C-alpha positions in Angstrom: 57.2 31.5 -5.1 54.4 32.9 -3.1 52.9 30.5 -0.7 49.1 30.6 0.1 48.1 32.1 3.3 48.4 29.2 5.8 46.0 31.5 8.4 43.1 31.3 6.0 40.4 28.6 6.7 39.0 26.8 3.5 35.3 26.6 3.3 35.0 28.4 6.9 31.2 28.5 6.8 30.9 24.5 5.8 33.1 23.6 8.7 31.0 25.6 10.8 28.0 24.3 10.1 26.9 20.5 11.4 24.5 19.9 8.3 27.6 19.4 6.1 29.4 15.8 7.4 33.0 16.9 8.4 34.6 14.0 6.3 32.7 15.4 3.0 34.2 19.0 3.6 37.6 17.2 4.1 37.1 15.9 0.6 36.3 19.2 -1.0 39.1 21.0 0.6 41.2 18.1 -0.8 39.9 18.8 -4.1 40.9 22.6 -3.5 44.5 22.2 -2.5 45.6 21.0 -6.3 44.5 24.5 -7.0 46.3 26.2 -4.3 49.5 24.0 -5.1 49.6 25.0 -9.1 49.3 28.8 -8.0 52.0 28.4 -5.4 54.2 26.7 -8.2 53.8 30.1 -10.0 51.7 29.3 -12.5 49.9 32.3 -14.2 48.2 31.0 -17.4 44.5 31.6 -17.3 44.0 28.5 -19.3 45.9 26.2 -17.2 44.4 27.7 -14.0 41.4 27.6 -15.3 41.6 24.0 -16.5 42.6 23.1 -12.8 39.4 24.9 -11.5 37.5 22.8 -13.9 38.9 19.7 -13.1 38.4 20.7 -9.0 34.5 22.0 -9.8 33.6 18.6 -11.9 35.0 16.7 -8.8 33.1 18.4 -6.6 30.0 18.0 -8.4 31.0 14.3 -8.4 30.5 14.3 -4.5 26.7 15.2 -4.3 25.5 12.0 -4.2 27.5 11.5 -1.3 26.1 14.3 0.5 22.8 13.2 -0.3 23.5 10.0 1.1 24.6 11.7 4.5 21.5 13.9 4.7 23.2 16.7 3.1 23.6 18.6 0.1 26.0 21.4 -2.0 23.1 24.1 -1.7 23.2 27.7 -0.9 25.7 28.0 1.8 27.9 25.6 0.6 28.0 27.6 -2.6 28.8 30.5 -1.1 31.5 29.0 0.9 33.2 27.2 -2.1 33.0 30.1 -4.2 34.2 32.5 -1.3 37.1 30.3 -0.9 38.0 30.0 -4.2 37.3 34.0 -4.7 40.2 34.4 -1.9 42.4 32.0 -3.2 42.6 33.7 -6.8 42.8 37.1 -5.1 45.4 36.3 -3.2 47.6 34.9 -6.1 46.2 38.0 -7.9 44.5 35.8 -10.5 42.2 37.9 -12.5 39.5 35.2 -13.1 35.8 36.2 -12.5 34.1 33.7 -9.8 31.2 32.5 -11.9 33.9 31.9 -14.7 36.3 30.0 -12.3 33.6 27.6 -11.3 31.6 27.7 -14.4 31.5 23.5 -14.5 29.2 23.5 -11.4 25.9 21.9 -11.5 25.2 22.5 -7.6 
């Protein structure tokens, strides 16, 4: 099975921006990891992968209030950072799912 690139920095733009509380960026990263684990297991069924991406996105949606409570929000930089990260993961594992489709459940 192919392992994910251990040198890739998930959510790099959010990590380097003090606008985003570090503990919340870590929560988002924690929600992305199961997608990576699924792909590392060799899963290639697009429906299965999309289901995991939807689960991840809905869980990120649920963090919005916590971001608000910490004087932050999931806005343009965060959206782009999450999108770039998910795009990289899908490309790494050669999964042909359009970025807009991959995070289609987002409300941020």
